[in-house]
mmCIF file of the N, C-alpha and C atoms, coordinates in Angstrom:
data_MODEL
# 
_entry.id   MODEL 
# 
loop_
_atom_site.group_PDB 
_atom_site.id 
_atom_site.type_symbol 
_atom_site.label_atom_id 
_atom_site.label_alt_id 
_atom_site.label_comp_id 
_atom_site.label_asym_id 
_atom_site.label_entity_id 
_atom_site.label_seq_id 
_atom_site.pdbx_PDB_ins_code 
_atom_site.Cartn_x 
_atom_site.Cartn_y 
_atom_site.Cartn_z 
_atom_site.occupancy 
_atom_site.B_iso_or_equiv 
_atom_site.pdbx_formal_charge 
_atom_site.auth_seq_id 
_atom_site.auth_comp_id 
_atom_site.auth_asym_id 
_atom_site.auth_atom_id 
_atom_site.pdbx_PDB_model_num 
ATOM 1   N N  . THR A 1 1  ? 0.844  -1.180 0.000  1.00 0.00 ? 1  THR A N  1 
ATOM 2   C CA . THR A 1 1  ? 0.000  0.000  0.000  1.00 0.00 ? 1  THR A CA 1 
ATOM 3   C C  . THR A 1 1  ? 0.884  1.235  0.000  1.00 0.00 ? 1  THR A C  1 
ATOM 4   N N  . ASP A 1 2  ? 0.596  2.146  -0.905 1.00 0.00 ? 2  ASP A N  1 
ATOM 5   C CA . ASP A 1 2  ? 1.369  3.374  -1.013 1.00 0.00 ? 2  ASP A CA 1 
ATOM 6   C C  . ASP A 1 2  ? 0.716  4.454  -0.160 1.00 0.00 ? 2  ASP A C  1 
ATOM 7   N N  . ILE A 1 3  ? 1.409  4.897  0.869  1.00 0.00 ? 3  ILE A N  1 
ATOM 8   C CA . ILE A 1 3  ? 0.854  5.914  1.763  1.00 0.00 ? 3  ILE A CA 1 
ATOM 9   C C  . ILE A 1 3  ? 1.475  7.286  1.520  1.00 0.00 ? 3  ILE A C  1 
ATOM 10  N N  . SER A 1 4  ? 2.168  7.447  0.413  1.00 0.00 ? 4  SER A N  1 
ATOM 11  C CA . SER A 1 4  ? 2.846  8.718  0.156  1.00 0.00 ? 4  SER A CA 1 
ATOM 12  C C  . SER A 1 4  ? 1.865  9.883  0.092  1.00 0.00 ? 4  SER A C  1 
ATOM 13  N N  . ALA A 1 5  ? 0.665  9.667  -0.432 1.00 0.00 ? 5  ALA A N  1 
ATOM 14  C CA . ALA A 1 5  ? -0.331 10.745 -0.487 1.00 0.00 ? 5  ALA A CA 1 
ATOM 15  C C  . ALA A 1 5  ? -0.732 11.181 0.921  1.00 0.00 ? 5  ALA A C  1 
ATOM 16  N N  . VAL A 1 6  ? -0.886 10.225 1.811  1.00 0.00 ? 6  VAL A N  1 
ATOM 17  C CA . VAL A 1 6  ? -1.238 10.539 3.201  1.00 0.00 ? 6  VAL A CA 1 
ATOM 18  C C  . VAL A 1 6  ? -0.104 11.311 3.863  1.00 0.00 ? 6  VAL A C  1 
ATOM 19  N N  . LEU A 1 7  ? 1.127  10.882 3.632  1.00 0.00 ? 7  LEU A N  1 
ATOM 20  C CA . LEU A 1 7  ? 2.272  11.577 4.212  1.00 0.00 ? 7  LEU A CA 1 
ATOM 21  C C  . LEU A 1 7  ? 2.377  13.001 3.687  1.00 0.00 ? 7  LEU A C  1 
ATOM 22  N N  . LYS A 1 8  ? 2.112  13.197 2.401  1.00 0.00 ? 8  LYS A N  1 
ATOM 23  C CA . LYS A 1 8  ? 2.132  14.546 1.817  1.00 0.00 ? 8  LYS A CA 1 
ATOM 24  C C  . LYS A 1 8  ? 1.054  15.427 2.445  1.00 0.00 ? 8  LYS A C  1 
ATOM 25  N N  . THR A 1 9  ? -0.102 14.849 2.746  1.00 0.00 ? 9  THR A N  1 
ATOM 26  C CA . THR A 1 9  ? -1.167 15.614 3.387  1.00 0.00 ? 9  THR A CA 1 
ATOM 27  C C  . THR A 1 9  ? -0.741 16.053 4.778  1.00 0.00 ? 9  THR A C  1 
ATOM 28  N N  . PHE A 1 10 ? -0.136 15.155 5.540  1.00 0.00 ? 10 PHE A N  1 
ATOM 29  C CA . PHE A 1 10 ? 0.373  15.527 6.859  1.00 0.00 ? 10 PHE A CA 1 
ATOM 30  C C  . PHE A 1 10 ? 1.392  16.650 6.740  1.00 0.00 ? 10 PHE A C  1 
ATOM 31  N N  . GLU A 1 11 ? 2.275  16.546 5.770  1.00 0.00 ? 11 GLU A N  1 
ATOM 32  C CA . GLU A 1 11 ? 3.300  17.561 5.563  1.00 0.00 ? 11 GLU A CA 1 
ATOM 33  C C  . GLU A 1 11 ? 2.664  18.909 5.220  1.00 0.00 ? 11 GLU A C  1 
ATOM 34  N N  . ARG A 1 12 ? 1.645  18.884 4.388  1.00 0.00 ? 12 ARG A N  1 
ATOM 35  C CA . ARG A 1 12 ? 0.968  20.113 3.966  1.00 0.00 ? 12 ARG A CA 1 
ATOM 36  C C  . ARG A 1 12 ? 0.345  20.836 5.162  1.00 0.00 ? 12 ARG A C  1 
ATOM 37  N N  . TYR A 1 13 ? -0.152 20.088 6.140  1.00 0.00 ? 13 TYR A N  1 
ATOM 38  C CA . TYR A 1 13 ? -0.759 20.675 7.322  1.00 0.00 ? 13 TYR A CA 1 
ATOM 39  C C  . TYR A 1 13 ? 0.224  20.791 8.488  1.00 0.00 ? 13 TYR A C  1 
ATOM 40  N N  . ASN A 1 14 ? 1.511  20.736 8.180  1.00 0.00 ? 14 ASN A N  1 
ATOM 41  C CA . ASN A 1 14 ? 2.596  20.934 9.154  1.00 0.00 ? 14 ASN A CA 1 
ATOM 42  C C  . ASN A 1 14 ? 2.636  19.904 10.274 1.00 0.00 ? 14 ASN A C  1 
ATOM 43  N N  . TYR A 1 15 ? 2.212  18.684 9.979  1.00 0.00 ? 15 TYR A N  1 
ATOM 44  C CA . TYR A 1 15 ? 2.398  17.587 10.920 1.00 0.00 ? 15 TYR A CA 1 
ATOM 45  C C  . TYR A 1 15 ? 3.778  16.991 10.680 1.00 0.00 ? 15 TYR A C  1 
ATOM 46  N N  . GLU A 1 16 ? 4.428  16.591 11.751 1.00 0.00 ? 16 GLU A N  1 
ATOM 47  C CA . GLU A 1 16 ? 5.738  15.963 11.634 1.00 0.00 ? 16 GLU A CA 1 
ATOM 48  C C  . GLU A 1 16 ? 5.596  14.451 11.795 1.00 0.00 ? 16 GLU A C  1 
ATOM 49  N N  . VAL A 1 17 ? 5.924  13.717 10.753 1.00 0.00 ? 17 VAL A N  1 
ATOM 50  C CA . VAL A 1 17 ? 5.880  12.259 10.807 1.00 0.00 ? 17 VAL A CA 1 
ATOM 51  C C  . VAL A 1 17 ? 7.244  11.787 11.294 1.00 0.00 ? 17 VAL A C  1 
ATOM 52  N N  . LYS A 1 18 ? 7.268  11.157 12.441 1.00 0.00 ? 18 LYS A N  1 
ATOM 53  C CA . LYS A 1 18 ? 8.526  10.719 13.047 1.00 0.00 ? 18 LYS A CA 1 
ATOM 54  C C  . LYS A 1 18 ? 9.093  9.480  12.380 1.00 0.00 ? 18 LYS A C  1 
ATOM 55  N N  . ALA A 1 19 ? 8.231  8.577  11.920 1.00 0.00 ? 19 ALA A N  1 
ATOM 56  C CA . ALA A 1 19 ? 8.722  7.334  11.322 1.00 0.00 ? 19 ALA A CA 1 
ATOM 57  C C  . ALA A 1 19 ? 7.629  6.704  10.471 1.00 0.00 ? 19 ALA A C  1 
ATOM 58  N N  . THR A 1 20 ? 8.085  5.955  9.492  1.00 0.00 ? 20 THR A N  1 
ATOM 59  C CA . THR A 1 20 ? 7.182  5.112  8.713  1.00 0.00 ? 20 THR A CA 1 
ATOM 60  C C  . THR A 1 20 ? 7.819  3.732  8.628  1.00 0.00 ? 20 THR A C  1 
ATOM 61  N N  . PHE A 1 21 ? 7.000  2.727  8.474  1.00 0.00 ? 21 PHE A N  1 
ATOM 62  C CA . PHE A 1 21 ? 7.491  1.362  8.433  1.00 0.00 ? 21 PHE A CA 1 
ATOM 63  C C  . PHE A 1 21 ? 6.988  0.691  7.171  1.00 0.00 ? 21 PHE A C  1 
ATOM 64  N N  . THR A 1 22 ? 7.782  -0.208 6.639  1.00 0.00 ? 22 THR A N  1 
ATOM 65  C CA . THR A 1 22 ? 7.415  -0.877 5.404  1.00 0.00 ? 22 THR A CA 1 
ATOM 66  C C  . THR A 1 22 ? 7.763  -2.356 5.485  1.00 0.00 ? 22 THR A C  1 
ATOM 67  N N  . SER A 1 23 ? 7.051  -3.135 4.718  1.00 0.00 ? 23 SER A N  1 
ATOM 68  C CA . SER A 1 23 ? 7.388  -4.555 4.625  1.00 0.00 ? 23 SER A CA 1 
ATOM 69  C C  . SER A 1 23 ? 7.976  -4.869 3.257  1.00 0.00 ? 23 SER A C  1 
ATOM 70  N N  . ASP A 1 24 ? 8.280  -3.820 2.501  1.00 0.00 ? 24 ASP A N  1 
ATOM 71  C CA . ASP A 1 24 ? 8.871  -3.972 1.176  1.00 0.00 ? 24 ASP A CA 1 
ATOM 72  C C  . ASP A 1 24 ? 10.347 -4.330 1.336  1.00 0.00 ? 24 ASP A C  1 
ATOM 73  N N  . LYS A 1 25 ? 10.729 -5.523 0.936  1.00 0.00 ? 25 LYS A N  1 
ATOM 74  C CA . LYS A 1 25 ? 12.099 -6.017 1.139  1.00 0.00 ? 25 LYS A CA 1 
ATOM 75  C C  . LYS A 1 25 ? 13.127 -5.163 0.394  1.00 0.00 ? 25 LYS A C  1 
ATOM 76  N N  . GLU A 1 26 ? 12.796 -4.719 -0.816 1.00 0.00 ? 26 GLU A N  1 
ATOM 77  C CA . GLU A 1 26 ? 13.734 -3.913 -1.600 1.00 0.00 ? 26 GLU A CA 1 
ATOM 78  C C  . GLU A 1 26 ? 14.037 -2.586 -0.903 1.00 0.00 ? 26 GLU A C  1 
ATOM 79  N N  . THR A 1 27 ? 13.020 -1.938 -0.383 1.00 0.00 ? 27 THR A N  1 
ATOM 80  C CA . THR A 1 27 ? 13.216 -0.679 0.334  1.00 0.00 ? 27 THR A CA 1 
ATOM 81  C C  . THR A 1 27 ? 14.003 -0.915 1.612  1.00 0.00 ? 27 THR A C  1 
ATOM 82  N N  . GLU A 1 28 ? 13.695 -1.984 2.301  1.00 0.00 ? 28 GLU A N  1 
ATOM 83  C CA . GLU A 1 28 ? 14.406 -2.323 3.532  1.00 0.00 ? 28 GLU A CA 1 
ATOM 84  C C  . GLU A 1 28 ? 15.899 -2.526 3.264  1.00 0.00 ? 28 GLU A C  1 
ATOM 85  N N  . LEU A 1 29 ? 16.230 -3.247 2.218  1.00 0.00 ? 29 LEU A N  1 
ATOM 86  C CA . LEU A 1 29 ? 17.635 -3.466 1.862  1.00 0.00 ? 29 LEU A CA 1 
ATOM 87  C C  . LEU A 1 29 ? 18.324 -2.160 1.489  1.00 0.00 ? 29 LEU A C  1 
ATOM 88  N N  . PHE A 1 30 ? 17.618 -1.292 0.792  1.00 0.00 ? 30 PHE A N  1 
ATOM 89  C CA . PHE A 1 30 ? 18.162 0.010  0.420  1.00 0.00 ? 30 PHE A CA 1 
ATOM 90  C C  . PHE A 1 30 ? 18.583 0.791  1.665  1.00 0.00 ? 30 PHE A C  1 
ATOM 91  N N  . TYR A 1 31 ? 17.684 0.876  2.650  1.00 0.00 ? 31 TYR A N  1 
ATOM 92  C CA . TYR A 1 31 ? 17.997 1.634  3.857  1.00 0.00 ? 31 TYR A CA 1 
ATOM 93  C C  . TYR A 1 31 ? 19.051 0.951  4.713  1.00 0.00 ? 31 TYR A C  1 
ATOM 94  N N  . GLU A 1 32 ? 19.099 -0.363 4.716  1.00 0.00 ? 32 GLU A N  1 
ATOM 95  C CA . GLU A 1 32 ? 20.163 -1.065 5.434  1.00 0.00 ? 32 GLU A CA 1 
ATOM 96  C C  . GLU A 1 32 ? 21.522 -0.726 4.835  1.00 0.00 ? 32 GLU A C  1 
ATOM 97  N N  . ASP A 1 33 ? 21.595 -0.722 3.516  1.00 0.00 ? 33 ASP A N  1 
ATOM 98  C CA . ASP A 1 33 ? 22.851 -0.361 2.847  1.00 0.00 ? 33 ASP A CA 1 
ATOM 99  C C  . ASP A 1 33 ? 23.243 1.075  3.154  1.00 0.00 ? 33 ASP A C  1 
ATOM 100 N N  . ARG A 1 34 ? 22.286 1.978  3.101  1.00 0.00 ? 34 ARG A N  1 
ATOM 101 C CA . ARG A 1 34 ? 22.572 3.385  3.387  1.00 0.00 ? 34 ARG A CA 1 
ATOM 102 C C  . ARG A 1 34 ? 23.078 3.552  4.817  1.00 0.00 ? 34 ARG A C  1 
ATOM 103 N N  . PHE A 1 35 ? 22.454 2.843  5.762  1.00 0.00 ? 35 PHE A N  1 
ATOM 104 C CA . PHE A 1 35 ? 22.857 2.920  7.154  1.00 0.00 ? 35 PHE A CA 1 
ATOM 105 C C  . PHE A 1 35 ? 24.284 2.407  7.335  1.00 0.00 ? 35 PHE A C  1 
ATOM 106 N N  . GLU A 1 36 ? 24.586 1.278  6.710  1.00 0.00 ? 36 GLU A N  1 
ATOM 107 C CA . GLU A 1 36 ? 25.936 0.712  6.808  1.00 0.00 ? 36 GLU A CA 1 
ATOM 108 C C  . GLU A 1 36 ? 26.975 1.671  6.237  1.00 0.00 ? 36 GLU A C  1 
ATOM 109 N N  . GLU A 1 37 ? 26.688 2.295  5.114  1.00 0.00 ? 37 GLU A N  1 
ATOM 110 C CA . GLU A 1 37 ? 27.615 3.261  4.522  1.00 0.00 ? 37 GLU A CA 1 
ATOM 111 C C  . GLU A 1 37 ? 27.798 4.467  5.437  1.00 0.00 ? 37 GLU A C  1 
ATOM 112 N N  . PHE A 1 38 ? 26.733 4.916  6.057  1.00 0.00 ? 38 PHE A N  1 
ATOM 113 C CA . PHE A 1 38 ? 26.818 6.041  6.990  1.00 0.00 ? 38 PHE A CA 1 
ATOM 114 C C  . PHE A 1 38 ? 27.678 5.680  8.202  1.00 0.00 ? 38 PHE A C  1 
ATOM 115 N N  . MET A 1 39 ? 27.518 4.475  8.715  1.00 0.00 ? 39 MET A N  1 
ATOM 116 C CA . MET A 1 39 ? 28.332 4.037  9.850  1.00 0.00 ? 39 MET A CA 1 
ATOM 117 C C  . MET A 1 39 ? 29.807 3.964  9.458  1.00 0.00 ? 39 MET A C  1 
ATOM 118 N N  . LYS A 1 40 ? 30.100 3.505  8.262  1.00 0.00 ? 40 LYS A N  1 
ATOM 119 C CA . LYS A 1 40 ? 31.485 3.489  7.781  1.00 0.00 ? 40 LYS A CA 1 
ATOM 120 C C  . LYS A 1 40 ? 32.038 4.902  7.710  1.00 0.00 ? 40 LYS A C  1 
ATOM 121 N N  . TYR A 1 41 ? 31.235 5.830  7.223  1.00 0.00 ? 41 TYR A N  1 
ATOM 122 C CA . TYR A 1 41 ? 31.647 7.230  7.124  1.00 0.00 ? 41 TYR A CA 1 
ATOM 123 C C  . TYR A 1 41 ? 31.967 7.796  8.508  1.00 0.00 ? 41 TYR A C  1 
ATOM 124 N N  . LEU A 1 42 ? 31.140 7.496  9.486  1.00 0.00 ? 42 LEU A N  1 
ATOM 125 C CA . LEU A 1 42 ? 31.355 8.013  10.835 1.00 0.00 ? 42 LEU A CA 1 
ATOM 126 C C  . LEU A 1 42 ? 32.586 7.419  11.501 1.00 0.00 ? 42 LEU A C  1 
ATOM 127 N N  . SER A 1 43 ? 32.977 6.235  11.111 1.00 0.00 ? 43 SER A N  1 
ATOM 128 C CA . SER A 1 43 ? 34.116 5.587  11.764 1.00 0.00 ? 43 SER A CA 1 
ATOM 129 C C  . SER A 1 43 ? 35.456 6.049  11.197 1.00 0.00 ? 43 SER A C  1 
ATOM 130 N N  . ILE A 1 44 ? 35.435 6.869  10.164 1.00 0.00 ? 44 ILE A N  1 
ATOM 131 C CA . ILE A 1 44 ? 36.689 7.342  9.555  1.00 0.00 ? 44 ILE A CA 1 
ATOM 132 C C  . ILE A 1 44 ? 37.346 8.364  10.448 1.00 0.00 ? 44 ILE A C  1 
# 
């Protein structure tokens, strides 16, 4: 289910969304990779 329209509505009315969760494996892997790269950057 794509909730991007709902998130945009919250943004338009100045609500702050703290977190969103997904069960999409591809998106999950993307963010895991990004997190790992960020941790490597911080350890330099």
